[in-house]
C-alpha positions as CSV (number, residue, x, y, z in Angstrom):
1,M,19.7,82.7,59.6
2,I,20.9,83.2,63.2
3,D,18.3,80.7,64.5
4,E,19.8,78.1,62.2
5,T,23.3,78.9,63.4
6,L,22.2,78.7,67.0
7,Q,20.9,75.2,66.6
8,R,23.4,73.8,64.2
9,V,26.6,75.1,65.7
10,F,25.8,75.7,69.3
11,G,23.0,73.1,69.8
12,Y,20.6,75.5,71.6
13,P,16.9,75.4,70.8
14,D,16.3,79.1,71.5
15,F,18.0,82.3,72.6
16,R,18.2,83.3,76.3
17,P,16.5,86.6,77.2
18,G,18.2,89.6,75.6
19,Q,20.5,87.7,73.3
20,R,18.4,88.0,70.1
21,P,18.2,91.8,69.9
22,V,21.9,92.1,70.6
23,I,22.9,89.5,68.0
24,E,20.5,90.9,65.4
25,A,21.9,94.4,65.8
26,V,25.5,93.2,65.4
27,V,24.7,91.0,62.3
28,A,22.9,94.0,60.8
29,G,26.1,96.0,61.1
30,R,25.3,98.2,64.2
31,S,27.3,98.6,67.4
32,A,25.5,97.3,70.5
33,A,25.8,96.8,74.3
34,A,24.6,93.8,76.4
35,I,24.2,94.3,80.1
36,F,23.3,90.8,81.4
37,P,23.7,89.3,84.9
38,T,26.7,87.0,85.4
39,G,26.1,83.7,83.7
40,S,23.3,84.9,81.4
41,G,25.0,84.2,78.1
42,K,26.8,87.4,77.1
43,S,29.5,85.6,75.2
44,L,27.1,84.1,72.6
45,C,26.4,87.7,71.6
46,Y,29.8,87.9,69.8
47,Q,30.4,84.1,69.2
48,L,27.4,83.7,67.0
49,P,27.8,86.9,64.9
50,A,31.5,86.1,64.4
51,L,30.3,83.3,62.1
52,H,28.3,85.7,60.0
53,L,30.6,88.7,59.8
54,P,33.1,88.9,56.9
55,H,36.3,89.5,58.8
56,L,38.0,89.0,62.2
57,T,36.2,89.5,65.5
58,L,38.7,91.0,68.0
59,V,37.8,90.4,71.7
60,I,39.4,92.5,74.4
61,S,39.2,90.7,77.7
62,P,40.7,91.8,81.1
63,L,41.7,88.3,82.3
64,L,43.5,85.3,80.9
65,A,41.1,83.0,82.7
66,L,38.1,84.5,80.9
67,M,39.9,83.9,77.5
68,Q,40.9,80.3,78.2
69,D,37.3,79.3,79.3
70,Q,35.8,80.9,76.2
71,L,38.4,79.5,73.9
72,A,37.7,76.0,75.2
73,F,34.0,76.5,74.6
74,L,34.6,77.7,71.0
75,E,36.9,74.7,70.3
76,R,34.2,72.3,71.5
77,H,31.8,73.8,68.9
78,G,34.3,73.7,66.1
79,I,34.9,77.5,65.9
80,R,38.5,78.6,65.1
81,A,39.5,81.0,67.8
82,A,42.8,81.9,69.5
83,S,44.4,84.2,72.0
84,I,47.7,86.1,72.1
85,D,48.9,86.4,75.7
86,S,52.1,86.8,77.7
87,G,52.2,83.1,78.6
88,Q,52.9,82.1,75.0
89,S,56.3,81.7,73.3
90,R,57.1,83.9,70.4
91,E,56.6,80.9,68.1
92,E,53.1,80.3,69.5
93,A,52.1,83.9,69.1
94,A,53.6,84.0,65.5
95,A,51.5,80.9,64.6
96,V,48.4,82.6,65.8
97,M,49.1,85.7,63.8
98,A,49.7,83.7,60.7
99,G,46.4,81.9,61.2
100,V,44.7,85.3,61.5
101,E,46.3,86.7,58.4
102,R,45.3,83.6,56.4
103,G,41.7,84.1,57.6
104,E,41.6,80.7,59.3
105,I,41.0,82.2,62.8
106,R,37.6,83.9,63.2
107,I,38.0,85.2,66.7
108,L,41.1,86.6,68.3
109,M,41.2,87.3,72.1
110,I,43.7,89.8,73.6
111,S,44.2,91.9,76.7
112,V,43.9,95.7,76.4
113,E,47.7,95.9,77.2
114,R,48.5,94.0,74.0
115,L,47.5,97.1,72.0
116,K,50.5,98.9,73.4
117,N,52.9,96.5,71.7
118,E,54.3,98.2,68.6
119,R,54.7,94.9,66.7
120,F,51.2,93.8,67.5
121,R,49.8,97.2,66.4
122,A,51.6,96.9,63.1
123,F,50.2,93.5,62.6
124,I,46.6,94.4,63.5
125,R,46.7,97.3,61.0
126,R,47.2,94.8,58.2
127,V,44.2,92.6,59.2
128,P,40.6,93.6,58.3
129,I,38.4,93.5,61.4
130,S,34.6,93.5,61.5
131,L,33.9,93.8,65.2
132,M,35.7,94.9,68.4
133,V,34.2,93.2,71.5
134,V,34.9,94.8,74.9
135,D,34.4,92.3,77.7
136,E,33.9,93.7,81.2
137,A,33.1,97.0,79.4
138,H,32.3,98.8,82.7
139,C,36.1,99.1,83.1
140,I,35.9,102.0,80.6
141,S,34.0,104.2,82.9
142,E,35.6,106.3,85.7
143,W,32.2,106.1,87.5
144,G,32.1,102.3,87.5
145,H,34.0,99.7,89.6
146,N,37.2,98.2,88.4
147,F,38.0,101.3,86.3
148,R,41.0,100.6,84.0
149,P,42.6,103.7,82.4
150,D,43.8,101.7,79.3
151,Y,40.2,101.0,78.5
152,L,39.6,104.7,77.9
153,K,41.7,104.4,74.8
154,L,39.6,101.7,73.1
155,P,37.3,104.1,71.2
156,D,40.5,105.7,69.7
157,Y,41.8,102.2,68.8
158,Q,38.6,101.4,67.1
159,R,39.0,104.5,64.9
160,E,42.7,103.9,64.4
161,F,42.3,100.3,63.1
162,G,39.1,101.2,61.1
163,I,36.9,98.7,63.0
164,P,33.3,99.5,61.9
165,Q,31.5,98.0,64.9
166,A,31.8,97.6,68.7
167,L,30.0,95.3,71.1
168,L,30.2,96.1,74.8
169,L,29.5,93.3,77.4
170,T,29.2,93.7,81.1
171,A,27.3,92.2,84.0
172,T,27.5,95.2,86.3
173,A,26.8,98.7,85.1
174,T,24.7,101.5,86.8
175,P,22.7,103.8,84.5
176,R,25.5,106.4,84.7
177,V,28.1,103.9,83.6
178,I,25.8,102.6,80.8
179,D,25.4,106.2,79.4
180,D,29.2,106.7,79.7
181,M,29.9,103.5,77.8
182,R,27.3,104.2,75.1
183,E,28.5,107.7,74.4
184,R,32.2,106.8,74.1
185,F,31.4,104.2,71.4
186,A,28.5,106.1,69.8
187,I,26.0,103.3,70.4
188,S,22.3,104.1,70.0
189,A,20.2,103.8,73.1
190,D,17.9,101.4,71.1
191,D,20.9,99.0,70.7
192,V,21.6,98.8,74.5
193,T,19.9,95.6,76.0
194,A,19.7,95.2,79.7
195,T,17.9,92.1,80.9
196,G,17.5,93.0,84.6
197,F,19.4,91.9,87.7
198,Y,16.8,90.0,89.7
199,R,17.5,86.3,90.3
200,E,14.6,84.5,91.9
201,N,16.6,81.4,92.7
202,L,19.1,83.3,95.0
203,D,18.4,83.6,98.7
204,L,20.1,86.7,100.0
205,T,20.9,86.7,103.7
206,V,22.7,89.4,105.6
207,A,23.5,87.9,109.1
208,P,26.5,89.8,110.4
209,V,28.6,88.3,113.1
210,A,31.3,89.9,115.3
211,A,34.8,89.3,113.9
212,G,36.0,86.9,116.7
213,A,32.9,84.6,116.3
214,R,32.8,84.6,112.6
215,P,34.9,81.5,111.8
216,R,32.9,79.4,114.2
217,A,29.6,80.7,112.8
218,L,30.7,80.0,109.2
219,A,31.8,76.4,110.1
220,A,28.5,75.8,111.8
221,W,26.5,77.1,108.8
222,L,28.5,75.0,106.3
223,K,28.2,71.8,108.5
224,Q,24.4,72.2,108.6
225,R,24.3,72.2,104.8
226,R,26.7,69.4,104.3
227,S,25.0,66.8,106.5
228,G,24.0,64.6,103.5
229,Q,26.0,63.2,100.6
230,V,24.9,65.8,98.1
231,P,27.7,68.1,97.0
232,F,27.5,71.7,98.2
233,P,30.0,73.7,96.1
234,T,30.8,76.9,98.0
235,I,32.9,80.0,97.5
236,V,33.8,82.0,100.6
237,Y,35.1,85.5,99.8
238,V,37.6,87.3,102.1
239,T,39.6,90.5,101.6
240,L,43.2,89.6,102.5
241,Q,45.4,86.7,101.4
242,Q,46.4,85.8,104.9
243,T,42.7,85.6,105.9
244,A,42.2,83.1,103.1
245,E,45.0,80.9,104.4
246,R,44.0,81.1,108.1
247,L,40.3,80.5,107.4
248,A,40.8,77.5,105.1
249,A,43.0,76.0,107.8
250,Y,40.4,76.7,110.5
251,L,37.6,75.0,108.4
252,A,39.8,72.0,107.7
253,K,40.3,71.5,111.5
254,A,36.6,71.8,111.9
255,G,36.1,68.9,109.4
256,I,35.3,70.9,106.3
257,A,37.7,70.4,103.4
258,A,38.5,73.9,102.2
259,T,41.2,75.3,100.0
260,A,42.7,78.8,100.0
261,Y,43.0,80.7,96.7
262,H,44.6,84.1,96.2
263,A,46.9,86.0,93.9
264,G,50.0,85.2,96.1
265,L,49.9,81.5,95.0
266,E,52.1,80.3,92.2
267,A,50.1,80.4,88.9
268,G,50.3,76.6,88.4
269,K,48.8,76.0,91.8
270,R,46.0,78.5,91.2
271,E,45.1,76.7,88.0
272,A,45.1,73.3,89.7
273,I,42.8,74.6,92.5
274,Q,40.4,76.1,90.0
275,R,40.5,72.9,87.9
276,D,39.7,70.7,90.9
277,F,36.8,73.0,91.9
278,M,35.3,73.0,88.4
279,A,35.6,69.1,88.4
280,G,33.9,68.8,91.8
281,Q,37.0,67.4,93.5
282,T,37.2,70.5,95.7
283,D,34.0,71.6,97.3
284,C,34.9,74.7,99.2
285,I,37.2,77.6,98.1
286,V,38.2,80.4,100.5
287,A,39.3,83.1,98.2
288,T,40.1,86.7,97.6
289,I,38.4,88.3,94.6
290,A,41.3,86.9,92.5
291,F,39.0,83.9,92.2
292,G,35.8,83.9,90.2
293,M,36.3,85.8,86.9
294,G,35.6,83.3,84.2
295,I,34.3,80.6,86.6
296,D,31.5,79.1,84.6
297,K,30.4,76.4,87.1
298,A,26.6,76.0,87.0
299,D,26.1,74.2,90.4
300,I,27.6,76.6,92.9
301,R,25.2,76.3,95.8
302,A,26.5,79.0,98.1
303,V,28.5,82.3,98.0
304,V,29.6,83.6,101.4
305,H,31.1,87.0,102.2
306,F,33.2,86.5,105.2
307,D,34.5,90.1,104.8
308,L,32.8,93.0,103.2
309,P,32.8,93.1,99.4
310,K,34.5,96.0,97.7
311,S,31.3,97.5,96.3
312,I,27.7,96.8,95.4
313,E,28.9,95.9,91.9
314,N,31.4,93.4,93.3
315,Y,28.8,91.9,95.6
316,S,26.4,91.5,92.6
317,Q,29.1,90.0,90.5
318,E,30.2,87.6,93.2
319,I,26.8,86.3,94.2
320,G,25.9,86.0,90.5
321,R,28.3,83.0,90.4
322,A,25.8,81.0,92.5
323,G,23.0,79.0,91.0
324,R,23.6,79.4,87.3
325,D,21.8,76.1,86.8
326,G,18.6,77.8,88.0
327,Q,18.4,75.8,91.2
328,S,18.0,77.4,94.6
329,S,21.3,78.8,96.0
330,E,22.3,80.7,99.1
331,C,24.2,84.0,99.4
332,L,25.3,84.8,102.9
333,M,26.9,88.0,104.2
334,L,28.6,87.5,107.6
335,A,30.8,90.5,107.7
336,G,30.6,93.5,110.0
337,R,32.2,96.9,109.8
338,D,35.5,95.5,111.1
339,T,37.0,95.2,107.5
340,L,35.6,98.6,106.4
341,G,38.9,100.3,107.3
342,V,40.9,97.9,105.1
343,L,38.6,98.7,102.1
344,E,38.9,102.4,102.8
345,T,42.7,102.0,103.0
346,F,42.8,100.5,99.5
347,V,41.0,103.6,98.2
348,Y,43.2,106.2,100.1
349,G,46.4,104.4,99.0
350,D,45.5,105.0,95.3
351,T,45.2,108.8,95.6
352,P,48.4,110.5,94.4
353,E,49.9,113.2,96.5
354,Q,50.1,116.7,95.2
355,H,53.9,116.8,95.1
356,G,53.9,113.4,93.2
357,I,51.6,114.9,90.5
358,R,53.9,117.9,90.3
359,R,56.9,115.7,89.7
360,V,55.1,114.0,86.7
361,I,54.1,117.4,85.3
362,D,57.7,118.7,85.7
363,E,59.0,115.6,83.9
364,L,56.5,116.3,81.1
365,R,57.6,120.0,80.8
366,A,61.3,119.0,80.6
367,A,60.7,116.5,77.9
368,G,60.2,118.8,75.0
369,P,57.9,117.9,72.1
370,R,58.4,114.1,72.6
371,W,58.0,112.5,76.0
372,E,59.2,109.0,76.5
373,L,58.6,107.2,79.8
374,T,58.6,103.8,81.4
375,L,55.7,103.5,83.8
376,N,57.6,101.7,86.6
377,A,60.4,104.3,86.7
378,L,58.0,107.2,86.7
379,S,55.9,105.5,89.4
380,Q,59.0,105.2,91.6
381,Y,60.1,108.8,90.9
382,A,56.7,110.3,91.7
383,N,55.7,107.7,94.4
384,I,52.4,107.1,92.6
385,R,51.1,103.5,92.2
386,P,51.1,102.3,88.6
387,L,47.2,102.2,88.2
388,P,46.6,105.8,89.4
389,L,49.6,106.9,87.4
390,K,48.0,105.5,84.3
391,T,44.8,107.4,85.3
392,L,46.9,110.6,85.6
393,L,48.4,110.1,82.1
394,V,44.9,109.5,80.7
395,Q,43.7,112.7,82.4
396,L,46.6,114.6,80.7
397,E,45.5,113.1,77.4
398,L,41.8,114.1,78.0
399,R,43.0,117.7,78.7
400,G,44.8,117.8,75.3
401,I,48.2,118.2,76.9
402,I,49.7,114.9,75.6
403,Q,48.8,112.5,72.9
404,P,49.9,108.9,72.9
405,R,51.8,108.0,69.8
406,H,53.1,104.4,70.3
407,A,54.9,102.2,72.7
408,Y,58.0,100.2,72.2
409,F,60.3,97.9,74.1
410,A,63.5,99.8,74.9
411,D,65.6,96.7,75.2
412,Y,65.9,93.9,72.7
413,R,68.2,90.9,73.0
414,F,68.6,87.9,70.7
415,K,70.2,84.5,70.7
416,L,71.6,83.2,67.4
417,L,70.6,79.6,66.6
418,G,73.5,79.2,64.2
419,E,76.8,80.8,63.5
420,P,76.8,84.6,62.9
421,E,78.6,84.2,59.6
422,A,75.8,81.9,58.4
423,L,73.2,84.5,59.1
424,V,75.1,87.2,57.3
425,A,75.7,84.9,54.3
426,R,72.0,84.4,53.7
427,F,71.8,88.0,52.3
428,K,73.5,89.9,49.5
429,G,74.5,93.5,48.9
430,E,73.0,96.2,51.1
431,R,70.9,93.7,53.1
432,Q,74.0,91.7,54.0
433,A,75.7,94.9,55.2
434,F,72.5,95.8,57.2
435,V,72.5,92.4,58.9
436,Q,76.3,92.7,59.7
437,A,75.6,96.1,61.2
438,I,73.0,94.6,63.6
439,L,75.5,92.1,64.8
440,D,78.2,94.6,65.1
441,A,76.0,96.9,67.2
442,A,75.0,94.1,69.6
443,S,77.2,93.4,72.6
444,K,77.4,89.7,73.3
445,A,77.3,88.0,76.7
446,R,77.6,84.2,77.0
447,T,74.6,83.4,74.7
448,W,72.5,86.6,74.3
449,H,73.2,89.7,72.2
450,E,72.0,93.0,73.7
451,L,71.0,95.3,70.8
452,D,72.1,99.0,71.2
453,F,69.9,101.0,68.9
454,A,71.9,104.2,69.4
455,A,75.1,102.5,68.4
456,L,73.3,100.9,65.4
457,E,72.0,104.2,64.3
458,A,75.5,105.7,64.4
459,L,76.9,102.7,62.6
460,G,74.2,103.2,59.9
461,R,75.2,106.8,59.3
462,E,78.8,105.8,59.1
463,R,78.2,103.0,56.6
464,G,75.4,104.7,54.7
465,L,72.7,102.1,55.7
466,D,69.1,102.5,56.6
467,T,69.1,101.3,60.3
468,T,65.8,102.9,61.4
469,R,64.2,101.2,64.4
470,S,61.2,100.0,62.4
471,R,63.4,98.3,59.8
472,V,65.5,96.6,62.5
473,I,62.5,95.3,64.4
474,T,60.9,94.0,61.1
475,A,64.2,92.2,60.3
476,L,64.4,90.6,63.8
477,D,60.8,89.4,63.5
478,Y,61.7,87.9,60.1
479,F,64.7,86.1,61.6
480,V,62.5,84.6,64.3
481,D,59.9,83.4,61.8
482,K,62.7,81.7,59.9
483,G,64.0,80.0,63.0
484,W,67.4,81.8,62.9
485,I,67.2,83.6,66.3
486,E,65.3,83.7,69.5
487,L,64.2,87.2,70.5
488,Q,63.3,88.8,73.8
489,S,62.0,92.3,74.4
490,R,61.9,94.2,77.8
491,Q,61.3,97.6,79.3
492,L,58.1,98.9,77.7
493,T,58.5,102.6,76.9
494,E,55.5,104.7,76.1
495,V,55.9,107.6,73.7
496,Y,53.7,110.7,73.9
497,E,53.6,113.9,71.8
498,V,53.4,117.0,73.9
499,M,50.5,119.0,72.4
500,Q,50.5,121.9,74.9
501,A,53.7,123.1,76.4
502,E,52.3,126.3,77.8
503,F,50.3,125.8,80.9
504,A,50.4,126.9,84.5
505,P,52.0,123.9,86.3
506,L,50.7,124.9,89.8
507,A,47.2,125.3,88.6
508,L,47.2,122.0,86.7
509,T,48.7,120.2,89.7
510,G,45.9,121.5,91.9
511,E,43.2,120.6,89.3
512,L,44.5,117.1,89.0
513,H,44.8,116.7,92.7
514,A,41.2,117.8,93.1
515,Y,40.1,115.3,90.5
516,F,41.7,112.4,92.4
517,H,40.2,113.6,95.7
518,D,36.8,113.7,94.0
519,K,37.4,110.1,92.9
520,E,38.5,109.2,96.4
521,A,35.3,110.7,97.9
522,A,33.2,108.9,95.3
523,E,34.8,105.6,96.1
524,I,34.3,106.1,99.9
525,A,30.7,107.0,99.3
526,R,30.2,103.8,97.2
527,L,31.4,101.8,100.2
528,H,28.9,103.5,102.5
529,A,26.1,103.0,100.0
530,M,26.9,99.3,100.2
531,L,26.6,99.4,104.0
532,E,23.2,101.1,103.6
533,L,22.1,98.3,101.3
534,F,23.1,95.6,103.7
535,E,21.3,97.3,106.6
536,S,18.2,98.0,104.5
537,E,14.7,97.2,106.0
538,R,13.4,97.0,102.4
539,C,13.7,93.9,100.1
540,L,17.4,93.3,99.4
541,S,16.7,91.9,95.9
542,R,14.7,95.0,95.0
543,R,17.3,97.4,96.4
544,L,20.1,95.6,94.5
545,A,18.1,95.8,91.2
546,E,17.4,99.5,91.7
547,W,21.1,100.2,92.1
548,F,21.5,99.1,88.5
549,G,18.5,101.0,87.3
550,D,16.2,97.9,87.1
551,D,12.7,98.5,88.4
552,R,11.3,95.1,87.2
553,A,12.2,93.2,90.4
554,P,9.3,92.5,92.8
555,V,8.8,95.0,95.6
556,R,9.1,92.0,98.0
557,C,11.0,89.0,96.8
558,G,10.2,86.8,99.8
559,H,13.6,85.1,99.8
560,C,15.9,87.7,101.5
561,S,16.6,88.4,105.2
562,A,14.8,91.8,105.0
563,C,11.6,90.2,103.6
564,R,11.8,87.6,106.4
565,G,11.7,90.5,108.9
566,Q,15.4,90.2,109.8
567,P,17.0,93.5,108.8
568,A,20.7,93.6,109.7
569,R,22.8,95.9,111.8
570,L,26.5,95.5,111.0
571,P,28.6,95.3,114.2
572,Q,31.5,97.7,114.6
573,G,35.0,96.4,114.8
574,P,36.9,96.0,118.1
575,E,37.5,99.1,120.3
576,R,40.6,101.0,119.4
577,A,42.9,103.0,121.6
578,P,42.2,106.7,121.0
579,L,44.9,108.7,119.2
580,E,44.6,111.7,121.6
581,G,47.4,111.8,124.0
582,R,49.8,109.9,121.7
583,S,52.7,111.4,119.9
584,P,53.5,110.6,116.2
585,G,57.2,110.9,117.0
586,E,57.2,107.6,118.9
587,L,55.9,105.7,115.8
588,L,57.6,107.7,113.0
589,G,61.2,108.1,114.2
590,E,62.8,105.4,112.1
591,L,60.9,106.4,108.9
592,E,61.8,110.1,109.3
593,T,65.5,109.1,109.6
594,R,65.4,107.0,106.5
595,L,63.4,109.6,104.6
596,A,66.1,112.2,105.4
597,Q,68.9,109.8,104.3
598,Q,67.3,108.1,101.2
599,G,63.9,109.9,100.6
600,E,65.0,111.5,97.3
601,G,63.2,114.8,98.2
602,H,59.8,113.3,99.1
603,P,58.4,115.5,101.9
604,A,57.0,113.9,105.1
605,T,53.4,114.9,104.4
606,P,50.4,113.8,106.5
607,D,49.4,111.5,103.6
608,L,52.8,109.9,103.4
609,L,53.1,109.3,107.1
610,A,49.4,108.1,107.4
611,R,50.1,105.5,104.7
612,F,53.1,104.3,106.7
613,L,51.2,104.0,109.9
614,C,48.2,102.4,108.2
615,G,50.4,99.8,106.5
616,I,49.8,101.0,102.9
617,T,52.5,100.1,100.5
618,T,53.8,102.7,98.1
619,P,56.6,102.7,95.5
620,L,58.7,104.8,97.8
621,F,58.1,102.5,100.8
622,T,59.1,99.5,98.8
623,R,62.4,101.2,97.9
624,L,63.0,102.2,101.5
625,K,62.1,98.8,102.8
626,A,59.7,100.5,105.1
627,R,58.0,97.3,106.2
628,Q,61.1,96.5,108.2
629,L,60.8,99.7,110.2
630,S,59.1,99.9,113.6
631,G,55.8,101.8,113.2
632,F,54.8,100.4,109.8
633,G,51.2,99.4,110.1
634,A,51.1,100.4,113.8
635,L,47.7,102.0,113.3
636,E,46.3,99.5,110.7
637,G,43.0,99.2,112.4
638,T,42.4,103.0,112.7
639,P,40.5,104.8,109.9
640,Y,43.0,106.4,107.5
641,A,41.2,109.8,107.4
642,E,41.4,109.9,111.2
643,V,45.1,109.1,111.2
644,R,45.8,111.8,108.5
645,E,43.9,114.4,110.4
646,W,45.7,113.5,113.6
647,L,49.1,113.9,111.8
648,A,48.0,117.2,110.2
649,V,47.2,118.6,113.7
650,H,50.6,117.5,114.9
651,G,52.4,119.5,112.3
652,A,53.1,117.5,109.1
653,S,52.2,119.7,106.1
654,D,51.3,119.2,102.4
655,S,53.4,120.7,99.7
656,A,53.0,120.9,96.0
657,Q,56.6,122.0,95.7
């Protein structure tokens, strides 16, 4: 059955390694997990079963680029699939939902954030779903890279929507992460398939070069490989956006056509660059890690790390984009320890301070039985970046203190596409009065009506009408479907039920602060484990496979720098002026003045001041326009932990308040 579908629909004569047991498990009605290297055919593990399952296959994917590539593939093979994403108009999203409800669309792709949308959740409850697919499933584990707190809620969503099966897909998961994923979705160990991480066609070279000589060394390496007319598609990975721009310009001057790619570029330009690279019109991309997810280009001949990757998992994922056609490809690591401080700074910047955690807890205690929050406002108030703030909220959930109920958009506005009298006249009796109340409770600017739910509720009581929020939103959606209005929603508000109001706030603050410090220490340890791998005298291919629990790689691959008798020693960064003998006051004066005037009670702790001196952006610094102050980033090249210790010695003090 599945063999016939493989050949008839997809045109493949046989399955790739690992695909058959995963597909057989899903078609037989069991949940499963596929841990395959990048480019090894994970997507087929849900695409083929979707044709044999009775209801919808719901795919949760972290990036729009991943969705679009897979949708294009499915369309080429005549499989009805669609996505709902933020780039669509309401009319486009409504058309997709209608196709799903009619059973015409077999596969629906969404981001995990879509599940917070109250209208989408109401829609998905009405639709029978056979399979939930979690792409990049390592994001669910706090012990993996790219942890995304919203992914922790997916097992609850599976139960809430009554989805009988789950399929987890990832290219990079250590044994601990695999166990974590499996337990959360109750997947049998027998239904976890890992095909191994060894790639015999990838040549791994660690040849670190001092920072100042690195651009010249890269240009020489690329020129040597581009002497003929044969294309040599290359991705060069860097850490910072400005490095991407500068290095691409340097290579262009050296006669190598290179294009910078990073998240700071306008979306249309990024899409054009990616399209040109896929089509072979651009041969060399200098990119941050924003480039690569969903890149299914088979003939990439080289992946170069100009700066250190973020982790062993990121390194594996990034080099896995080379040589998917099975042809020999090169993976070169040029970086030294000079960018280690930048990577460590990313980690330290995501650790909430104790007083920030306490502010969140005090907001929770003051809320009563129902806590409504907007993430950006709470992030600003607590001076905690949005991602670690989401993690903090999930930790409060896991401790049974709060329980998510739903999310809604606080602000709705609509534009009438006809006269208001005509809209009211379409209805009779109580419904007509209800529609009139909606219009009466909406203040009108030039073309848009801002809906005031509190005013509408009061008007409903006064006129004896049911003006509950759910009824109003259902009505507005109906008006959109009929083409009578345009609707916009803003300010996502998350609603939690407070399950435990009696707890010791100081103890809980300390417990959560310790949790984040443990995560911080684990992330720093992961960085140093990566350095150990790069400096290994043992086979790099073997060491890399072992990191992911794979003991099937050869002891000596013969195609890495360690096997060639060239173990690496990563050079240190440039010499730094010692902190001893310097005074923090000369660097912090302007910040301390602004904190006193506009700091909203945030204390000048060693962490806060270290983030300023190391150039780490925080919600508070954005509000204070701290980048404009002298001293911001003045110690950018100095390890964060060293700066923090120096400040602590000079008298700044932590406070949980």
